[in-house]
TORPA-4810 file (N, C-alpha, C, O; in nm, 3 decimals):
<nodes>
NODE_1_3.228_-0.970_-0.784_3.197_-0.847_-0.828_3.197_-0.770_-0.813_3.087_-0.722_-0.785_E
NODE_2_3.372_-0.635_-0.815_3.295_-0.539_-0.769_3.248_-0.430_-0.817_3.221_-0.338_-0.739_A
NODE_3_3.227_-0.416_-0.954_3.161_-0.317_-1.022_3.001_-0.283_-0.996_2.912_-0.359_-1.035_D
NODE_4_2.978_-0.163_-0.927_2.856_-0.199_-0.837_2.785_-0.194_-0.997_2.765_-0.316_-1.000_Q
NODE_5_2.735_-0.149_-1.122_2.643_-0.164_-1.173_2.595_-0.285_-1.245_2.485_-0.313_-1.294_A
NODE_6_2.737_-0.364_-1.236_2.715_-0.488_-1.312_2.632_-0.624_-1.153_2.559_-0.724_-1.155_V
NODE_7_2.711_-0.531_-1.028_2.641_-0.611_-0.949_2.468_-0.572_-0.970_2.378_-0.653_-0.995_R
NODE_8_2.460_-0.480_-0.957_2.279_-0.473_-0.971_2.231_-0.559_-1.050_2.140_-0.631_-1.010_L
NODE_9_2.300_-0.576_-1.238_2.260_-0.617_-1.284_2.222_-0.744_-1.266_2.117_-0.790_-1.312_N
NODE_10_2.384_-0.867_-1.134_2.340_-0.994_-1.093_2.233_-1.003_-1.084_2.153_-1.037_-1.172_I
NODE_11_2.197_-0.949_-0.891_2.100_-0.886_-0.832_1.937_-0.931_-0.889_1.859_-1.016_-0.847_W
NODE_12_1.928_-0.848_-0.989_1.864_-0.867_-1.030_1.777_-0.984_-1.080_1.658_-1.013_-1.064_E
NODE_13_1.912_-1.056_-1.164_1.896_-1.153_-1.253_1.819_-1.251_-1.137_1.716_-1.316_-1.148_A
NODE_14_1.935_-1.231_-0.992_1.889_-1.348_-0.917_1.751_-1.382_-0.885_1.709_-1.498_-0.882_I
NODE_15_1.628_-1.194_-0.843_1.561_-1.236_-0.789_1.459_-1.314_-0.947_1.371_-1.399_-0.938_G
NODE_16_1.505_-1.258_-1.058_1.420_-1.347_-1.194_1.427_-1.479_-1.198_1.328_-1.540_-1.238_K
NODE_17_1.538_-1.549_-1.159_1.601_-1.668_-1.205_1.604_-1.780_-1.046_1.672_-1.882_-1.035_S
NODE_18_1.495_-1.712_-0.923_1.569_-1.836_-0.816_1.441_-1.856_-0.835_1.395_-1.821_-0.943_I
NODE_19_1.369_-1.906_-0.752_1.267_-2.029_-0.685_1.263_-2.089_-0.539_1.362_-2.075_-0.467_N
NODE_20_1.138_-2.163_-0.489_1.159_-2.181_-0.373_1.206_-2.261_-0.365_1.190_-2.293_-0.247_N
NODE_21_1.299_-2.374_-0.441_1.402_-2.450_-0.345_1.570_-2.375_-0.328_1.655_-2.372_-0.238_E
NODE_22_1.566_-2.356_-0.377_1.738_-2.263_-0.363_1.744_-2.075_-0.297_1.845_-2.005_-0.307_N
NODE_23_1.568_-2.013_-0.214_1.540_-1.920_-0.140_1.625_-1.871_-0.119_1.696_-1.780_-0.161_L
NODE_24_1.614_-1.969_-0.013_1.730_-1.987_0.177_1.863_-1.944_0.103_1.927_-1.938_0.208_N
NODE_25_1.927_-1.921_0.038_2.046_-1.829_-0.022_2.028_-1.721_0.025_2.115_-1.675_0.099_T
NODE_26_1.948_-1.672_0.005_1.923_-1.533_-0.014_1.970_-1.442_0.128_2.037_-1.341_0.148_L
NODE_27_1.875_-1.566_0.236_1.835_-1.492_0.349_1.907_-1.470_0.436_1.851_-1.388_0.509_E
NODE_28_2.057_-1.510_0.495_2.153_-1.516_0.501_2.244_-1.381_0.490_2.312_-1.309_0.565_N
NODE_29_2.209_-1.387_0.368_2.356_-1.360_0.231_2.424_-1.212_0.264_2.356_-1.121_0.216_L
NODE_30_2.524_-1.172_0.323_2.537_-1.038_0.385_2.612_-0.932_0.232_2.708_-0.938_0.155_E
NODE_31_2.515_-0.861_0.252_2.549_-0.797_0.189_2.643_-0.626_0.151_2.635_-0.544_0.243_L
NODE_32_2.684_-0.603_0.086_2.843_-0.519_0.054_2.704_-0.387_0.076_2.582_-0.396_0.073_Q
NODE_33_2.810_-0.259_0.100_2.821_-0.145_0.108_2.803_-0.126_-0.062_2.890_-0.169_-0.136_T
NODE_34_2.677_-0.054_-0.118_2.587_-0.034_-0.233_2.542_-0.109_-0.298_2.518_-0.104_-0.419_G
NODE_35_2.513_-0.254_-0.164_2.368_-0.353_-0.281_2.250_-0.314_-0.187_2.178_-0.411_-0.161_D
NODE_36_2.222_-0.226_-0.143_2.071_-0.210_-0.110_1.952_-0.178_-0.229_1.829_-0.180_-0.219_S
NODE_37_2.025_-0.155_-0.323_1.938_-0.151_-0.459_1.951_-0.254_-0.495_1.843_-0.285_-0.545_L
NODE_38_2.035_-0.354_-0.505_2.052_-0.463_-0.613_1.954_-0.534_-0.528_1.857_-0.580_-0.588_G
NODE_39_1.961_-0.550_-0.405_1.860_-0.668_-0.318_1.754_-0.613_-0.317_1.663_-0.696_-0.313_F
NODE_40_1.704_-0.466_-0.319_1.548_-0.454_-0.340_1.509_-0.541_-0.476_1.443_-0.643_-0.492_A
NODE_41_1.558_-0.480_-0.540_1.512_-0.489_-0.657_1.504_-0.678_-0.691_1.409_-0.714_-0.760_M
NODE_42_1.583_-0.765_-0.651_1.558_-0.897_-0.658_1.491_-0.975_-0.563_1.471_-1.096_-0.574_C
NODE_43_1.444_-0.880_-0.434_1.299_-0.953_-0.340_1.239_-0.842_-0.488_1.319_-0.860_-0.580_I
NODE_44_1.153_-0.764_-0.520_1.054_-0.717_-0.610_1.078_-0.790_-0.724_0.983_-0.780_-0.802_Y
NODE_45_1.171_-0.864_-0.766_1.115_-0.966_-0.886_1.070_-1.073_-0.853_0.980_-1.128_-0.915_Q
NODE_46_1.136_-1.130_-0.728_1.100_-1.268_-0.636_0.910_-1.243_-0.611_0.835_-1.339_-0.632_I
NODE_47_0.853_-1.112_-0.568_0.815_-1.096_-0.521_0.672_-1.123_-0.674_0.571_-1.193_-0.667_V
NODE_48_0.706_-1.061_-0.757_0.639_-0.997_-0.877_0.584_-1.215_-0.945_0.488_-1.257_-1.010_L
NODE_49_0.712_-1.291_-0.878_0.743_-1.467_-0.952_0.545_-1.471_-0.896_0.464_-1.477_-0.990_Q
NODE_50_0.485_-1.469_-0.744_0.445_-1.452_-0.629_0.495_-1.585_-0.533_0.450_-1.687_-0.480_N
NODE_51_0.597_-1.522_-0.549_0.709_-1.613_-0.446_0.676_-1.515_-0.292_0.704_-1.395_-0.282_I
NODE_52_0.631_-1.571_-0.215_0.644_-1.549_-0.065_0.773_-1.581_0.074_0.810_-1.696_0.095_Q
NODE_53_0.828_-1.465_0.156_0.880_-1.511_0.242_0.894_-1.414_0.345_0.876_-1.292_0.346_N
NODE_54_0.924_-1.483_0.416_0.883_-1.401_0.534_0.987_-1.340_0.586_0.967_-1.228_0.632_E
NODE_55_1.148_-1.409_0.593_1.218_-1.406_0.675_1.287_-1.277_0.492_1.292_-1.164_0.541_S
NODE_56_1.307_-1.272_0.420_1.316_-1.165_0.324_1.235_-1.025_0.361_1.267_-0.907_0.376_L
NODE_57_1.088_-1.119_0.369_1.024_-1.015_0.365_0.993_-0.858_0.470_0.944_-0.746_0.453_M
NODE_58_1.062_-0.944_0.589_1.154_-0.857_0.743_1.268_-0.837_0.715_1.345_-0.786_0.796_N
NODE_59_1.293_-0.860_0.631_1.520_-0.785_0.567_1.489_-0.690_0.539_1.534_-0.593_0.601_R
NODE_60_1.401_-0.671_0.436_1.356_-0.543_0.343_1.286_-0.472_0.426_1.328_-0.358_0.405_I
NODE_61_1.205_-0.465_0.509_1.161_-0.348_0.587_1.269_-0.209_0.605_1.256_-0.089_0.578_I
NODE_62_1.414_-0.317_0.683_1.476_-0.159_0.738_1.519_-0.066_0.580_1.608_0.019_0.579_S
NODE_63_1.467_-0.088_0.503_1.490_-0.019_0.319_1.417_0.044_0.374_1.483_0.113_0.452_F
NODE_64_1.281_0.074_0.386_1.185_0.136_0.406_1.218_0.279_0.385_1.197_0.342_0.281_T
NODE_65_1.286_0.339_0.526_1.404_0.474_0.507_1.523_0.439_0.511_1.613_0.419_0.592_N
NODE_66_1.494_0.435_0.356_1.665_0.428_0.298_1.635_0.602_0.267_1.528_0.663_0.271_S
NODE_67_1.793_0.658_0.231_1.755_0.737_0.176_1.813_0.790_0.008_1.882_0.887_-0.021_A
NODE_68_1.754_0.681_-0.082_1.754_0.623_-0.203_1.621_0.632_-0.208_1.534_0.567_-0.150_Q
NODE_69_1.616_0.726_-0.290_1.378_0.686_-0.377_1.429_0.553_-0.426_1.388_0.449_-0.376_E
NODE_70_1.537_0.555_-0.541_1.498_0.364_-0.604_1.459_0.296_-0.470_1.366_0.216_-0.461_E
NODE_71_1.541_0.338_-0.362_1.524_0.217_-0.304_1.418_0.201_-0.212_1.453_0.137_-0.112_V
NODE_72_1.281_0.244_-0.215_1.231_0.280_-0.167_1.078_0.235_-0.274_0.956_0.225_-0.261_R
NODE_73_1.158_0.223_-0.352_1.055_0.271_-0.474_1.033_0.052_-0.470_0.927_-0.004_-0.498_F
NODE_74_1.121_0.002_-0.441_1.171_-0.124_-0.475_1.078_-0.143_-0.359_0.974_-0.208_-0.368_Y
NODE_75_1.107_-0.101_-0.281_1.079_-0.159_-0.122_0.922_-0.194_-0.081_0.850_-0.281_-0.031_T
NODE_76_0.921_-0.045_-0.144_0.769_0.000_-0.136_0.605_-0.114_-0.223_0.498_-0.152_-0.175_A
NODE_77_0.675_-0.129_-0.375_0.607_-0.246_-0.513_0.637_-0.326_-0.377_0.558_-0.324_-0.282_H
NODE_78_0.749_-0.391_-0.378_0.752_-0.553_-0.331_0.665_-0.541_-0.205_0.578_-0.628_-0.207_S
NODE_79_0.658_-0.465_-0.102_0.546_-0.537_0.017_0.441_-0.419_-0.058_0.431_-0.309_-0.004_L
NODE_80_0.401_-0.436_-0.124_0.209_-0.379_-0.173_0.212_-0.511_-0.200_0.125_-0.568_-0.134_A
NODE_81_0.316_-0.636_-0.315_0.258_-0.708_-0.404_0.281_-0.832_-0.291_0.273_-0.949_-0.331_R
NODE_82_0.311_-0.802_-0.136_0.311_-0.916_-0.089_0.101_-0.917_-0.008_0.014_-0.840_0.032_N
NODE_83_0.133_-1.074_-0.033_0.012_-1.125_0.001_-0.025_-1.205_0.121_-0.122_-1.198_0.196_R
NODE_84_0.100_-1.299_0.120_0.106_-1.419_0.226_0.149_-1.366_0.394_0.087_-1.370_0.501_S
NODE_85_0.243_-1.333_0.366_0.296_-1.317_0.503_0.307_-1.180_0.539_0.348_-1.081_0.477_V
NODE_86_0.253_-1.201_0.675_0.177_-1.075_0.797_0.310_-0.956_0.852_0.404_-0.988_0.924_T
NODE_87_0.290_-0.847_0.805_0.347_-0.788_0.876_0.309_-0.678_0.947_0.376_-0.576_0.954_L
NODE_88_0.163_-0.702_1.021_0.218_-0.644_1.155_0.325_-0.626_1.267_0.329_-0.519_1.328_D
NODE_89_0.388_-0.701_1.288_0.504_-0.667_1.387_0.580_-0.504_1.270_0.684_-0.451_1.308_S
NODE_90_0.524_-0.465_1.171_0.578_-0.409_1.096_0.520_-0.255_1.078_0.571_-0.152_1.033_H
NODE_91_0.430_-0.277_1.118_0.302_-0.144_1.142_0.405_0.001_1.116_0.436_0.077_1.024_S
NODE_92_0.431_-0.016_1.245_0.494_0.175_1.293_0.619_0.144_1.204_0.707_0.171_1.285_S
NODE_93_0.687_0.103_1.086_0.812_0.081_1.052_0.733_0.145_0.911_0.793_0.218_0.832_E
NODE_94_0.592_0.106_0.896_0.528_0.140_0.727_0.472_0.281_0.794_0.489_0.387_0.735_I
NODE_95_0.428_0.277_0.875_0.321_0.408_0.859_0.487_0.550_0.883_0.485_0.661_0.829_I
NODE_96_0.618_0.494_0.983_0.724_0.613_1.000_0.769_0.656_0.829_0.815_0.760_0.784_Q
NODE_97_0.727_0.499_0.749_0.831_0.543_0.594_0.703_0.604_0.503_0.724_0.635_0.386_A
NODE_98_0.557_0.621_0.567_0.416_0.748_0.447_0.441_0.768_0.545_0.390_0.664_0.587_I
NODE_99_0.485_0.822_0.649_0.481_0.991_0.700_0.583_1.090_0.655_0.588_1.211_0.673_K
NODE_100_0.679_0.994_0.582_0.796_1.082_0.583_0.836_1.097_0.399_0.910_1.180_0.346_L
NODE_101_0.754_0.982_0.333_0.769_0.996_0.217_0.701_1.117_0.177_0.611_1.185_0.228_E
NODE_102_0.804_1.127_0.019_0.767_1.309_-0.033_0.741_1.245_-0.216_0.705_1.313_-0.312_S
NODE_103_0.780_1.072_-0.214_0.706_1.040_-0.401_0.622_1.029_-0.347_0.614_1.001_-0.227_N
NODE_104_0.508_1.054_-0.448_0.370_1.036_-0.451_0.358_0.884_-0.458_0.279_0.826_-0.384_V
NODE_105_0.440_0.813_-0.551_0.447_0.710_-0.606_0.481_0.617_-0.514_0.409_0.521_-0.539_E
NODE_106_0.556_0.588_-0.415_0.576_0.519_-0.278_0.505_0.502_-0.227_0.459_0.393_-0.195_C
NODE_107_0.461_0.636_-0.194_0.397_0.702_-0.067_0.268_0.602_-0.114_0.235_0.537_-0.014_K
NODE_108_0.168_0.562_-0.251_0.074_0.428_-0.233_0.081_0.375_-0.229_-0.024_0.311_-0.237_M
NODE_109_0.243_0.274_-0.203_0.240_0.161_-0.231_0.251_0.164_-0.123_0.170_0.092_-0.066_S
NODE_110_0.347_0.239_-0.033_0.382_0.177_0.076_0.205_0.146_0.225_0.177_0.083_0.327_F
NODE_111_0.140_0.259_0.112_-0.088_0.263_0.195_-0.078_0.145_0.137_-0.091_0.062_0.227_I
NODE_112_-0.058_0.079_0.009_-0.103_-0.041_-0.048_-0.074_-0.147_0.098_-0.147_-0.224_0.161_S
NODE_113_0.042_-0.114_0.108_0.084_-0.197_0.232_0.033_-0.295_0.318_0.044_-0.412_0.357_A
NODE_114_-0.036_-0.172_0.331_-0.136_-0.155_0.515_-0.224_-0.269_0.480_-0.177_-0.363_0.545_L
NODE_115_-0.327_-0.312_0.412_-0.415_-0.379_0.345_-0.416_-0.536_0.426_-0.495_-0.602_0.492_R
NODE_116_-0.245_-0.551_0.365_-0.232_-0.718_0.486_-0.176_-0.667_0.592_-0.055_-0.685_0.602_S
NODE_117_-0.247_-0.587_0.703_-0.169_-0.556_0.887_-0.309_-0.466_0.888_-0.354_-0.362_0.839_I
NODE_118_-0.350_-0.590_0.987_-0.554_-0.575_1.011_-0.490_-0.557_1.269_-0.459_-0.622_1.369_N
NODE_119_-0.520_-0.398_1.203_-0.485_-0.389_1.400_-0.502_-0.219_1.386_-0.504_-0.134_1.297_N
NODE_120_-0.508_-0.224_1.479_-0.556_-0.101_1.570_-0.511_0.089_1.497_-0.570_0.190_1.460_E
NODE_121_-0.331_0.025_1.519_-0.293_0.073_1.446_-0.254_0.199_1.369_-0.227_0.317_1.392_E
NODE_122_-0.272_0.047_1.177_-0.329_0.069_1.142_-0.422_0.151_1.020_-0.396_0.211_0.917_T
NODE_123_-0.559_0.110_1.105_-0.632_0.148_1.091_-0.712_0.338_1.135_-0.807_0.399_1.085_K
NODE_124_-0.620_0.370_1.242_-0.666_0.479_1.285_-0.602_0.566_1.226_-0.643_0.681_1.237_L
NODE_125_-0.480_0.538_1.145_-0.418_0.586_1.048_-0.441_0.609_0.955_-0.436_0.726_0.919_F
NODE_126_-0.491_0.472_0.837_-0.574_0.507_0.760_-0.674_0.632_0.734_-0.668_0.718_0.646_V
NODE_127_-0.761_0.615_0.831_-0.829_0.695_0.874_-0.819_0.808_0.876_-0.915_0.882_0.855_E
NODE_128_-0.671_0.863_0.908_-0.655_1.009_0.934_-0.592_1.011_0.788_-0.652_1.094_0.720_D
NODE_129_-0.520_0.966_0.739_-0.502_0.937_0.580_-0.668_1.028_0.534_-0.703_1.145_0.547_I
NODE_130_-0.727_0.924_0.485_-0.857_0.970_0.445_-0.961_1.123_0.499_-1.064_1.167_0.448_I
NODE_131_-0.912_1.156_0.575_-1.034_1.240_0.644_-0.936_1.403_0.589_-0.993_1.512_0.590_S
NODE_132_-0.812_1.390_0.553_-0.716_1.565_0.465_-0.852_1.488_0.306_-0.853_1.376_0.255_R
NODE_133_-0.953_1.623_0.274_-0.996_1.571_0.110_-0.908_1.670_0.091_-0.952_1.728_-0.008_K
NODE_134_-0.802_1.730_0.129_-0.642_1.797_-0.037_-0.600_1.674_-0.091_-0.576_1.647_-0.209_S
NODE_135_-0.589_1.562_0.063_-0.452_1.470_-0.040_-0.472_1.452_-0.174_-0.556_1.476_-0.261_E
NODE_136_-0.342_1.388_-0.155_-0.339_1.330_-0.383_-0.435_1.209_-0.367_-0.456_1.117_-0.287_N
NODE_137_-0.470_1.244_-0.453_-0.639_1.205_-0.461_-0.651_1.022_-0.499_-0.747_0.945_-0.491_Y
NODE_138_-0.431_0.992_-0.566_-0.386_0.872_-0.609_-0.427_0.809_-0.453_-0.525_0.740_-0.423_L
NODE_139_-0.316_0.859_-0.366_-0.291_0.865_-0.230_-0.436_0.746_-0.145_-0.443_0.630_-0.102_V
NODE_140_-0.559_0.910_-0.167_-0.645_0.878_-0.150_-0.755_0.720_-0.143_-0.834_0.669_-0.063_L
NODE_141_-0.672_0.675_-0.342_-0.803_0.623_-0.350_-0.735_0.529_-0.290_-0.807_0.436_-0.254_I
NODE_142_-0.559_0.510_-0.250_-0.497_0.388_-0.180_-0.522_0.343_-0.063_-0.502_0.227_-0.027_N
NODE_143_-0.590_0.478_0.042_-0.597_0.453_0.163_-0.757_0.416_0.154_-0.803_0.341_0.239_A
NODE_144_-0.854_0.476_0.038_-0.936_0.396_0.119_-0.936_0.238_0.063_-0.949_0.155_0.153_I
NODE_145_-0.924_0.193_-0.049_-0.871_0.025_-0.122_-0.819_-0.045_0.087_-0.888_-0.130_0.143_R
NODE_146_-0.723_0.005_0.138_-0.645_-0.045_0.237_-0.798_0.003_0.378_-0.815_-0.032_0.495_A
NODE_147_-0.840_0.051_0.329_-0.935_0.046_0.419_-1.066_-0.025_0.444_-1.110_-0.060_0.553_Y
NODE_148_-1.099_-0.034_0.370_-1.210_-0.152_0.308_-1.190_-0.291_0.356_-1.102_-0.375_0.336_S
NODE_149_-1.322_-0.290_0.440_-1.346_-0.433_0.480_-1.278_-0.459_0.598_-1.261_-0.574_0.638_G
NODE_150_-1.225_-0.332_0.673_-1.211_-0.314_0.820_-1.273_-0.375_0.900_-1.340_-0.458_0.838_R
NODE_151_-1.300_-0.386_1.063_-1.429_-0.387_1.122_-1.484_-0.191_1.182_-1.448_-0.105_1.102_E
NODE_152_-1.535_-0.157_1.265_-1.553_-0.065_1.286_-1.530_0.037_1.169_-1.500_0.155_1.183_N
NODE_153_-1.552_-0.035_1.040_-1.509_0.133_0.964_-1.666_0.295_0.959_-1.781_0.326_0.991_M
NODE_154_-1.560_0.332_0.903_-1.662_0.490_0.898_-1.696_0.517_0.845_-1.604_0.590_0.807_R
NODE_155_-1.787_0.540_0.763_-1.897_0.566_0.619_-1.876_0.674_0.611_-1.807_0.727_0.524_P
NODE_156_-1.968_0.763_0.756_-1.917_0.921_0.710_-1.794_0.981_0.638_-1.803_1.070_0.554_S
NODE_157_-1.619_0.893_0.703_-1.486_0.927_0.629_-1.515_0.907_0.474_-1.453_0.994_0.412_L
NODE_158_-1.591_0.817_0.384_-1.621_0.780_0.237_-1.669_0.890_0.190_-1.608_0.954_0.105_L
NODE_159_-1.831_0.943_0.255_-1.943_1.014_0.252_-1.894_1.116_0.210_-1.930_1.163_0.102_I
NODE_160_-1.785_1.180_0.296_-1.740_1.348_0.225_-1.617_1.323_0.093_-1.518_1.392_0.073_R
NODE_161_-1.650_1.235_0.039_-1.511_1.177_-0.067_-1.660_1.186_-0.170_-1.661_1.275_-0.255_L
NODE_162_-1.768_1.104_-0.159_-1.829_1.099_-0.332_-1.884_1.253_-0.364_-1.984_1.252_-0.436_L
NODE_163_-1.848_1.352_-0.334_-1.861_1.492_-0.412_-1.719_1.539_-0.453_-1.695_1.645_-0.511_D
NODE_164_-1.650_1.468_-0.424_-1.509_1.557_-0.448_-1.483_1.540_-0.597_-1.525_1.458_-0.678_H
NODE_165_-1.407_1.635_-0.607_-1.449_1.663_-0.821_-1.337_1.574_-0.855_-1.286_1.620_-0.957_K
NODE_166_-1.295_1.500_-0.829_-1.212_1.364_-0.900_-1.316_1.298_-0.903_-1.397_1.282_-0.812_N
NODE_167_-1.317_1.249_-1.029_-1.419_1.100_-1.061_-1.379_0.979_-0.974_-1.442_0.931_-0.880_E
NODE_168_-1.273_0.946_-1.020_-1.197_0.803_-0.937_-1.231_0.839_-0.816_-1.344_0.818_-0.774_D
NODE_169_-1.130_0.903_-0.738_-1.167_0.890_-0.652_-1.319_0.871_-0.571_-1.343_0.784_-0.487_L
NODE_170_-1.388_0.947_-0.608_-1.566_0.935_-0.561_-1.624_0.834_-0.590_-1.691_0.763_-0.514_A
NODE_171_-1.600_0.817_-0.724_-1.635_0.627_-0.763_-1.548_0.552_-0.584_-1.609_0.522_-0.482_L
NODE_172_-1.408_0.543_-0.606_-1.366_0.444_-0.458_-1.461_0.444_-0.414_-1.566_0.381_-0.433_T
NODE_173_-1.403_0.575_-0.299_-1.536_0.566_-0.225_-1.677_0.531_-0.237_-1.712_0.428_-0.179_A
NODE_174_-1.775_0.608_-0.310_-1.844_0.491_-0.331_-1.880_0.314_-0.389_-1.982_0.252_-0.416_A
NODE_175_-1.751_0.286_-0.387_-1.772_0.129_-0.425_-1.747_0.093_-0.288_-1.830_0.017_-0.237_Q
NODE_176_-1.635_0.136_-0.207_-1.624_0.096_-0.092_-1.725_0.134_0.057_-1.693_0.125_0.176_N
NODE_177_-1.796_0.159_0.022_-1.937_0.206_0.130_-2.001_0.117_0.187_-2.111_0.108_0.133_L
NODE_178_-1.989_0.045_0.270_-2.047_-0.013_0.330_-2.203_0.049_0.378_-2.212_0.153_0.444_T
NODE_179_-2.292_-0.010_0.347_-2.419_0.098_0.314_-2.495_0.022_0.455_-2.597_0.070_0.503_F
NODE_180_-2.437_-0.087_0.508_-2.519_-0.195_0.644_-2.456_-0.125_0.730_-2.452_-0.173_0.843_E
NODE_181_-2.423_-0.060_0.718_-2.344_0.039_0.848_-2.392_0.188_0.860_-2.311_0.276_0.888_K
NODE_182_-2.480_0.205_0.846_-2.555_0.371_0.807_-2.633_0.351_0.895_-2.650_0.229_0.907_L
NODE_183_-2.713_0.429_0.992_-2.794_0.422_1.062_-2.876_0.462_0.891_-2.820_0.512_0.793_S
NODE_184_-3.011_0.420_0.903_-3.161_0.440_0.820_-3.199_0.633_0.807_-3.269_0.688_0.721_K
NODE_185_-3.146_0.680_0.893_-3.161_0.837_0.831_-3.082_0.854_0.798_-3.079_0.965_0.743_N
NODE_186_-2.950_0.776_0.794_-2.859_0.873_0.741_-2.830_0.837_0.577_-2.783_0.895_0.478_R
NODE_187_-2.881_0.722_0.608_-2.938_0.618_0.448_-2.979_0.741_0.337_-2.940_0.794_0.233_E
NODE_188_-3.106_0.749_0.459_-3.219_0.858_0.321_-3.145_0.954_0.295_-3.140_0.983_0.175_E
NODE_189_-3.073_1.028_0.379_-3.057_1.183_0.362_-2.911_1.164_0.227_-2.890_1.235_0.128_E
NODE_190_-2.828_1.031_0.281_-2.732_1.066_0.172_-2.820_0.977_-0.008_-2.758_0.949_-0.110_L
NODE_191_-2.952_0.959_0.016_-2.996_0.902_-0.093_-3.025_1.019_-0.171_-3.003_1.046_-0.289_F
NODE_192_-3.111_1.116_-0.023_-3.160_1.258_-0.077_-3.052_1.357_-0.166_-3.076_1.425_-0.266_L
NODE_193_-2.933_1.341_-0.096_-2.827_1.402_-0.163_-2.782_1.394_-0.267_-2.733_1.491_-0.325_A
NODE_194_-2.788_1.240_-0.330_-2.699_1.200_-0.436_-2.735_1.219_-0.551_-2.689_1.150_-0.642_S
NODE_195_-2.836_1.326_-0.578_-2.881_1.315_-0.676_-2.775_1.484_-0.752_-2.774_1.520_-0.870_S
NODE_196_-2.722_1.531_-0.667_-2.572_1.644_-0.664_-2.468_1.620_-0.698_-2.376_1.698_-0.720_E
NODE_197_-2.474_1.404_-0.715_-2.315_1.406_-0.724_-2.344_1.313_-0.879_-2.458_1.281_-0.910_L
NODE_198_-2.224_1.278_-0.964_-2.179_1.239_-1.092_-2.271_1.125_-1.077_-2.303_1.064_-0.975_L
NODE_199_-2.311_1.105_-1.213_-2.425_1.024_-1.277_-2.309_0.884_-1.218_-2.319_0.863_-1.097_P
NODE_200_-2.227_0.811_-1.279_-2.084_0.701_-1.193_-2.125_0.637_-1.018_-2.158_0.531_-0.963_S
NODE_201_-2.087_0.822_-0.976_-2.094_0.804_-0.849_-2.294_0.720_-0.788_-2.348_0.626_-0.730_V
NODE_202_-2.314_0.829_-0.851_-2.500_0.844_-0.804_-2.546_0.673_-0.813_-2.594_0.624_-0.711_R
NODE_203_-2.532_0.585_-0.937_-2.547_0.527_-0.974_-2.481_0.365_-0.872_-2.540_0.257_-0.882_A
NODE_204_-2.311_0.390_-0.753_-2.276_0.310_-0.714_-2.385_0.316_-0.571_-2.394_0.213_-0.504_E
NODE_205_-2.436_0.395_-0.545_-2.518_0.431_-0.437_-2.656_0.437_-0.418_-2.716_0.463_-0.314_I
NODE_206_-2.711_0.404_-0.549_-2.871_0.416_-0.551_-2.890_0.211_-0.555_-3.002_0.159_-0.558_R
</nodes>
């Protein structure tokens, strides 16, 4: 098929109809010029079916720096929905994509992809995002979720966000705060200061 619009629809249809048995036909398929968006849409549809494939995930990593915003959109969402493929070896590429990304929705999804990457580089990067209180609140919420459950979490980063003017962000920080990692004095200080917080946030830390 030579018409690019038709090729786009074909790619998406492949993603919607493929299964584990014929998935290997995509792994080494040569892409033509202009196929990046179609292929990204195809992989997104595959991931929506909860089909995880390491070869295909590794292949779309190169799309994280695409000049086309729509390509990055589908790539970011595919990576964010990944649950079983290890992306640790690609942490640098995803971090670089986040640094360069101007679209908030793409940025949020790239950050969500970091949830499945457990290394020091990723941990420090997410901590840096959370420390920027002026960052877009949706980006901060996704960063907190990507940070939650990691070893050696820094509760102080989340405590700083408990009084944020955005209730959803403050609540997310409270819900992911690990009290067992607080010193006794720090915990008492937090409870004493909680009277100044929003009721929904206060309820999470009492």
